[in-house]
N, C-alpha and C positions, 0 to 999 in steps of 0.2 A: 259695797261695790263702789269703786271710784267712778265718777261720771266725767273725769277730765278727758278732753279729746287729745289724741296723740299729736305731738308737735311735728311740724313739717320738716324736721331736720333731715330726714332720710332723703326726701325728694329734692330738697335744696342742695344737699351735698351731692346727690347723684347728678343733678343738672350742672352743678358747678364743675364736678369732675369730668363730666362728659364734654362740656364746653372747653375746659382746659385741655382735655385730650385732643379734641379736634384742632384746637389752636396749635398744640405741640406737633400733631401730625402734619398740619398744614405748613408749619414752619419747617419741619423736617423735610416735607415734600418739596417745599420751595427751595430749600437748601440743595436737595438732591437734584431738582429740576435745573437749578442754576448751574450746578456742577456739570450736569449732562449737557446743557446748552454750551457751556464753556468748552467741554470736550469736543462736541460736534463742531463748533466754530473753528477750533484749532485744526480739525482734520478735514475741513472742506477743501475740495480741489480749487485751484486758482480760477478766478472768474475769466471766462474766455474773452480774448480780444476779438470783437466782432469782425474787425478788418482782416485778421489773420486766421480766422477759423478754418481748419482744413476742409476744403471743398474739392469737388471734381473740377479739373481744368476744363474750361469751356472755350473752344476755338470758334470764333464768330467771323462773319463776313464784314465787308466794308461798312455796312449799316448796323452792325451789332446783332445780326440774326445768327442763330446757332447753326454751325456747320457740323461740328463733331465734339461731343463731350468725352471725357475720359474718367474712369472710376477713380476713387481715392485710393490711397495706398492699401487700405484694408478691404478694397473691393466694393465699395458702396457708391451708388449713384446719389450724389449730394451736390446739386448744382448751385452755384452762386445766384442769388436773387436779390432784387431791390423791391421794396414795398411799392414803389411807383410803377413797377412792371406787373403788378398783380391786380386783378379785377377788384375794384372797391367793394363790389357786392359780396365777394368771398370774405373780405376782412370784416365787414359788418355782421355777416352771418356767424363767423367764427366767434367774435367777441360776444354777440348776443347769446349764443348757445353755450359757450364755455365759461365766460367770465364777464358778466354785465358790468361789474364794478371795476374793471381792469384799470380804467383811467384814474380812479379815486383811491383805491386801496394801496397799502404798502407791502403787497406781496401775499397777504393772508386776508381772506374774506371770512371774518369771524362768524357771521350769520350762517354761512355755508358750513363752517366747521362744526358749529353747535348742532345744526341739522344732521350732519354726518355722524356726530357723536351719539345723538339720540337714536339714530337708526342702528348704530353699532350695538348699543345696549339692548335695544328692542329685539335685535336679531341674535342675541346670545353670544356676543363677541365676534360676530362675522361682519366684515366690512361690506356695507350695502352700497354706499356712495362715498367718493373720496373727498368731496368738497374742495378739490384742488383748484387753485387759480391758474391762469396761464403761466404766471411766474413760477409757481410750484411745479408745474409740468415741465418747464424748462430746466428747473433744478434736477428733476428726475432724469431728464434726457441727458444732461451733462454727466451725471454720475453713472447712468446706465444700470441702476439697481431698482428692483421692484419696491413699492412702498405699501404693500398690503398688510402692514402691521403698524402698531402704535409707534414703535421706535423709528421705523422708516418714515412715518408721517411726520414725526417730530423733527427728524433730520431734514426732511424736505422743507418744512416751515422755516427752520433756521437758515437753510441755504437760500430760500426765497427772500428772506430778509437781507441776506448778504447781496444778492443780485440787485434788489431794489436800491441798495445803498451804493453799489458800484456802477450801475447802468441806468440809462434813461429808459422810459417806456418803449420808445421806438426800437432801441437796441434789444430789449427783451423780446419784443414781438418779432424782430428780425431773427433772433436765435430760434424761436419756435418755428417760424416759417422755413428755416433752413434745416432744422434737426428733427422735426416731427416725423415719426415712422409711418410708412404707408404700405408695408408688406414686403417681405423678402429683403433685398438690399436697396430698396428705394427709400430715400429720406428727403424731406422737404417738399414744399408745394410745387416747385418748378419741375423736379424730377417726376413727381406723381402725375402732374398734368400731362407731361410728355409721354409717360409710360401708359397711362390709361386712356387718354383722349387724343394723343398724337399732336398736341399743340401747346404753345406757351400759355401760361395762366393769365395772360393779359385780358382776355375776354372769355368768360365762362358763362354757361347757362345756369339758371337757378338749380337745376338738377345736378349739374356737374359740381357746382360749389357746395351743395349740401352733402354730396358723397365725399368730397375732400374734407369737409368738416368732420364727418362721422368716422372715417377710416382710422385716424390715429388713436382712437379710444380702444380699439381692439384690432390692430392691423392685420394679424394673421387670420383671425376668425372671419374677418369681413372682406378679405381680399376678393375683388370681383373676378379675377382670373381663376380663382379656386372655388368660390362659393358665391355666385352672382345673386342667389336668393337672399343670403345673409347680407350681402352688400346693399341690395335694394331695400331690405327691411330696415337696416340702420339708416339709410338715406331718408326713407319716408318718416322714420322716427324723428330725425332732425327737422324735417319740414313741418311735422305736426307740432312739435314743441315751439318752433318759431312762430307758427300761426297763433298758438295759445298765448304766447308772450306779446303778441301784437307786432312782431318784427317782420311779418310776412303776410301778404294778403292770401286769403283762403283760395281764391281762384288761381293765383300764381302757383301755390303749392299743389293744387290739383293738376294743373298742366304739367308741372315738373314730375309728378308721380307717373305720368304716362310716358315719360321719356325712358327708353331702355338703358340699363347700366351696361358698361363694357364687360365683355366676357373673356378678354385676353389682354396680355400686355403687348404694347407696341414696341418695335425696335427704336432705339434712339437714333437720331440723325447720324449719318456717316458720309457726309459730303466732303469732297476734297480730302479724302482720307489720307493719302500719302503726304500731301503738304501739311496737313494738320499734325501728323506725327512728327514731321521734321520740325515744325514750329515748337512743339512741346519739348523736344530734345534740345532745341536751341535756347529755349527759355524755361529751364526746369523749375525756377522759383515762381513763375507767373501763375496767377489764379485765372486769368483770362487772357487770351491772345487774339488780337484782331488782325485778320488778313485783308488783303486788298480784293479778295474774291467777291464777285457778285453772286449771291446765293441762287437767284432765279436762273441766271445763265449757267452756273455750275450744274445745277440739277438738270437742266435741259440737255446740256452737252453730255453728262454722264449717261442719261437715258439713250441719247443718240449713239454714243460709242458702244454701249452694251447691245443695242438692237442691231447695229450694223455688223458687229463682230459675229453675232449668232448667224447672220446670213452668209458670211464668208466661210468660216470654219470654226468649230468649237475651240480649237487650239490657238486661234488668232486673237491678238489683243489690239486695242486701239488706244492711242494717246492723243490728246488735244490740248493745245495751249492757246489762249486768247489774251491779248494785251492791248492797252491803250497806246497808240503810236506816239503821242506827245509825251506823256508822263512815264511810260514804261510800266505802269501798274498792271499786274497780272489779274485779269478779270475772271479767268477760269483755268483750271489745271486738272485735266483728267489723266491720271497716271496709267490707267488700265481699263479694260472692259468690265471690271468688277473686282473689288478687292478680295472677295472670298471665292473667286472663280479659280479653282485649282487646275482645271484643264489648260487655261491660258496663263498660268502663273500670275494671277492678278495682284499678288503682293509686290511684284516688281514695278517700280515707277519708271515707265518708259519715257517720260518727259526728260529724264536725266541720263538715259542710257546712251552710250557712245555707239553710233552706228554709221554706216556709209551713207552719205547724202545723195548719191546718184547724181542727177543732173541739176540739182537745186542751186548749185553755185554758179551756173552759167550766167544768170543776170548780172552778177557782180563782175564777171570776166568782161562782158561787153561794156558795162559801165566804166570800167577802167580804160578801155579802148576809147570811149567817147571822151573821157576826161583828159587823156593824153593827146587828144587831137588826131588819133589814128583812124577814126571812123565816125560815121554818122549812121543813124538807124537805116537810112536809105542807101548807104554805101554798098557796093557790090562785093561779094566774096565768093571764092570758089569752094564748092562742096565736091571735091574729087579725092580719091584715095591718096593719102599723103603719109609718108614715113618720117618719123623723127628718131633717127638711129634705129634701135631695135623696137621702138614703140610705134605701132601702127594702129591708130584708132579707126573704128568703123562705126557707122550709124546704127541705131537701135534695130532698125529693120533690115540692115545690110545693104541698102541701096544708096546711091549718090544722086544728088539733084542737079549737079552742074553749077552754073552761075546763079546765085540767089542774093537777095538783099540781107543785110544784117538783121533787119526786122523779121524776115521770114525764117532765117536761120535760128532765131531765138524762139519764135512762136511755134516752130516745128521741132524744136529741141534737137537740132542736128549736132552730132558729136564732132565731126571733122572740122567744121568752121570754128567751133568753140575752142578746140585744141590749137588750131592755127593762131587764133587771136590770143590765147593764153601764152603761146610761145613768144608772141610779140610783147605782151605786157609783163610777162615774167611770173612764174609760180610763186616766187618769194613775195612779190608785191601783193598777189592775191591773198596769201596767208597773212601778210601784215595787215591788210584791210579787214580781214575777218576779225583779227584781234582788236582793231580799232572799234569794231562793232560789238565789242565785249563778248565775242565768241572765243572758245578755247579749242581750236582745231588740234587733233591728236595725230601726229605723224609717227611712223616707226622710229624707234630709238636710234639716234646717231645717223639720221638720214636727212638730206635737204629736200625741200619741196620739189616735186617733179611735175611733169605735165599730167600725170595720172590724177593729180588733185582735182583737176577740172571736171573729171567724170566720176568722182566719188572715191578716189584713192586717198581718203583722209577720214579720220573719225570725228564725228560731231554729234551734238545732242539736238533734240527737238527745240529745247529752249534757246540754244545757240542760233539755230536757223530763224526762229521767230525774232530774235534780237537783230539779226542781219537784215531781214525783210522790214522790220520796223524802221531801221535806219534809212533804207531805200524809200519807204513811204513817207519818211519825215524829211525829205529833201536832202538826204545824205548825212544829216546830223545823227550821230550815234545816240542810242537810247538804251540806258541800262535798265534791265527788267528788275522790278521790285515787287515782292509778294507779301511782305510783312513778317516773313519767317525770322529774319535777323534785323539788325539796325538799318535804317534807311541810309543809302549812300549819300555822301555830301555832294552838293552841286559842283560841277567841274566844267572847265573849258577843254573839250577834247577835240582832237584832230578829226576832221570829217571823214566819213567812209567814202563818200563821193561828193563831187560838187553838185549844187542844186540842179543845174541843167542836165548833167549826166544822169542823176537820179531820176529826173522826170522822164528823160528818154526811155530809161529802163521801165519805169512804171507804165508809160504810154504803150510800149510794146507788149508788156504782160497783160494789159487790159484787152488786147486783141487775141490772146490765146483762146482757142476754141473751148467752150465750156463742156462739161459732161452732159449727159442726157437730161439731168434734173436741174440744169442751170441755164441762165440766160446770159448772153454776151454783154461785155462792157460794164457789168456791175462791179467787178473787182479786178484787180491786177493780181495774177497768180501764176505759179509755176509748179509743175509736178516733177517727180523724180522716182527712179526705180534703181535699186542697188543691184550689183552683180548677183546673178543666181536667183533673182526674184525673192530676195530676203526682206526687203524693205520697200514699202510704198509711201511716197511723200506727197503732200500738197500744202503749199504755204501761200497765203494771199493776204491782201489788204485792201481796204477802201480808204476814204479820207479820214477815218477816225480810229479804226481797229485793225489789228493784224491777227490772223489766226493760222496756226500750224497744225497739221494732222500727220500722224505716223500710223501705219498699219503693218503688221507682221507678227512673227512669232518671237516671244522674248528669248527663246533658246537659240535663235539665229538660224533655225532650220528653214530651207526654202519652202515657199508656198507657190506651187505651180499655178501659173496664170496671174499672179499678183503683179500689179503695176500701179504707179501713182495715179494715172488717169482713170483706171477702172476701180481701184480699191479706195484711194484716199480722196480724190477730187470730189466725188459725190458727197462725202461726209463734210468736206470743206464748205461746199455751197449750202448744205443744210445747216451747218453751224452759223453761217451768215444770216440765214433765214430766222434764226433764233435770237439775233442780237436785239430785236425790238427797236427802241428809239435810239440806239447807238449807231445806226446806219448813217453813212455820210458819203456824198459823191467824191470821186477822186479829184485831186487838185488840178487846177488849170496850169497851162505851161508858164514857167517863170520867165522873167525878162532875160533875153539872151538866147532862148531856144530858137533853133532854126527849123521852121516848118516848111520844108521844101521837098520836091521830088528829086530823083537822082540827077536829072539833067539840069536842075536849077542849083545844084550844089557847086561850091568851088571845085576846080579840077582835082586838087589833091584828095578831096573827100569822096569823089565819085566812085572810087574803087579802093577797097582796103589795101593798104600798103604794108607788107610785112618787112619791117626794117631789120637790119642786122642786129645781132644780139647786143652789140655795143651801143646801138642807137636807143635801145629801150632800157638800158641799165641806168641805175641812179647816178652813176658817175658821168654819164653823157652830158654834154653842155646843153643849155636850154635852147629851144628853137621856136620861133614864133610860127605857130601852125596856121593862124588866120589873123589878119588877112595876109595873102602871099605878097612877096616883094614885087613891086611894079604894077600891081593891079589897080583898076578903078573900082571904087566902092560907092554905090548909090545909096546915100542915106536920106535923100529927099531934102538936101540942104537948100536947093534952089526952088523948091516948091512950097516952102513954108511949113511943111509937116515933117520935120526932121526927127530922126531917131538916133540914139547913141551908137557908137561903134564898139563892137565886142572884140576884144583882143584875147587870143588864146595862145597858150604856150604848152609845148610838150617837152619831156625830158627835164633835166635840171633838178635842183634840190630846192624845195620851197623852204621859207616864204620867198615870193618874188616881188620886185619893185618894177612897176611899169612907168614908162616915160613917153611923152608926146612932145616932140620938138625940144627935148631936154628937160621939160618940166614933169615932175612925178605926178602920177594920178593913181589913186586907189592903192591899197596895200592889204588885200585879203590874206589872212595868215597862211592858209594852206591852198586856197583856190588857184587854179591854173587859168583863170580868165578874169577879165576886169572890163568894166564899161568906161568909155571916155566920150564926153560930149564936146565936139569941136565948135569953134566960134563961127565957122563958115566954110565954104568950099575951098579947095586948093590942095597942094601937096603937104604931106605931113610925114615926119620921120618917127617911127615907133620903135622903142627899145624895151628890152626886158633884162633884168639882172637877177640872178638867183642867189641863194644864201652863200654860195662859195665865190661870188664875185664874177662869175662867167656871164657873158651877155650875147644877145643876138639883136640885130637891127634890120628893119625893112622900111622902104619908102613907098607910100601909096598915094593915090589921088582920090580925094573925097568930093562928091558932088551931091 
């Protein structure tokens, strides 16, 4: 029997073959893996451009506060967001919970991947945890495909490597904050915060931040509006894990757990809805549109309009426009009493609807008479039945007052004196001045302006009237309204709507119009109007800083019995001024040249309104010095040492005018019909004026 031990040939060979086989398989696997990676790399979608990522268009106010967002083309709420506008607490909690090594890794956290692989093997091929980094999650969100298998996970890893190569860490985080799903059609942290908490993510509680960290992991199963219990459980799980990691204090987590989770989705903001929609149509490629609107004021006036409309009639709508008198920036634009109110056709923007203005044009009529030297606020005028051919105007109440002052005729909104004055200044001139104020009066086709224009026989919008009153409040200088919907108009030198003194006369009279029951006198200068058949109620007013216009009526043009400007619109106007906050300002003081006098102290030609012949008020009439009159003595205080300049006024003629004193020119205001001259001392002086067509008038007066 042989005692030789068997040689270890078999075991050596087996080990050698086994090692070789593993090597061959590894090489083959590596080759296959390399080929797979190459294939995946070639089929990856383009890396998104963070700056042009499709998002909801966000319409904001003047300070960047959200007014109204619009869904994306595929119906998703995905609002643009900047990391600086997100509570830093949320960012820290997100990274600590999802990807602690986010700042260091290159898209793949291998320790997490090995852990996930071990769990996968231990669970018999079932994915227990993904080991995904934030970069890998962004890759999944971009592709929109699940990764609950090895091939999907491999593709996600390759895609993450591409993203890390193409983007910065901040850009990758930005994509996550914009694309992360939060249930339904809500994507991104900003949309989620608005939908579940009704606020921007700028300041979040610990509980709110934890819920927003948890939701993207299983957005449908954890939606608080569908399963608040699951939502709370996932939020608390995040809190517990953050405590275990040392990223959150236990007492803070305990306090956060006591905070209830939301149980319903909130509506997204819909302020300045009509204007926002116009802005998006005007700028279809914009990702964000900033309007001149003040969100706080807009919200307050929308609630005011809705509440007042309900008290009047369910079918009645209310429109309000507020603007800055100097800049023309629209601060609030309420198009209706509620966008979704079907009874009152809330979808119709009544700020741009063409309606009859009633008596709201009367201030401009009298302003023209002041400018032309035909009247003064204390001039007397007859309020008696008067016929103008077939046109016979009557007062709103059917009564006549006899002899009244221009001041009282306007504060009481008498119709007959207004038409008498309009006949003197000319309807065409009135329409021309409306256009100077950037209004667009609509007349019947192929018809010339008639006297009916003065009592509402013309179509005009609320925005137009606000523009007209802004010019009056701005000393006669026109103001072009700007709201941010389109490009800002270029600065221009425009012809005045009224001269400064005439504009102040009008403002001073309107400040004396009796207020409604909820108002106090003298706060604002305002005028009401009621269109024929009680279809439109108007109230437009201004203080030293802001102009506000209110319209009340039915969008379908049907009459509203009992509706009037003073009853329906004026109370809303005064409440609107109550809501201006720190924008309130007193009315301006009288400008230089304003004559503050009683009727008996006025020059004789101004004591009573004179109705000149039609030729006297036409633009073709020669200029005439209205003040001072020929041969009069004018006391300027020249002998007392406290002298004041002489105001020279001209009526008729074609501007611009050149004024002369003893043959020497003084002043040349482009369109004004008055100019100041400071004499050297007392004595006679010859005053002359020459218009643009070379026609002249001369008077001689004595100054002392």
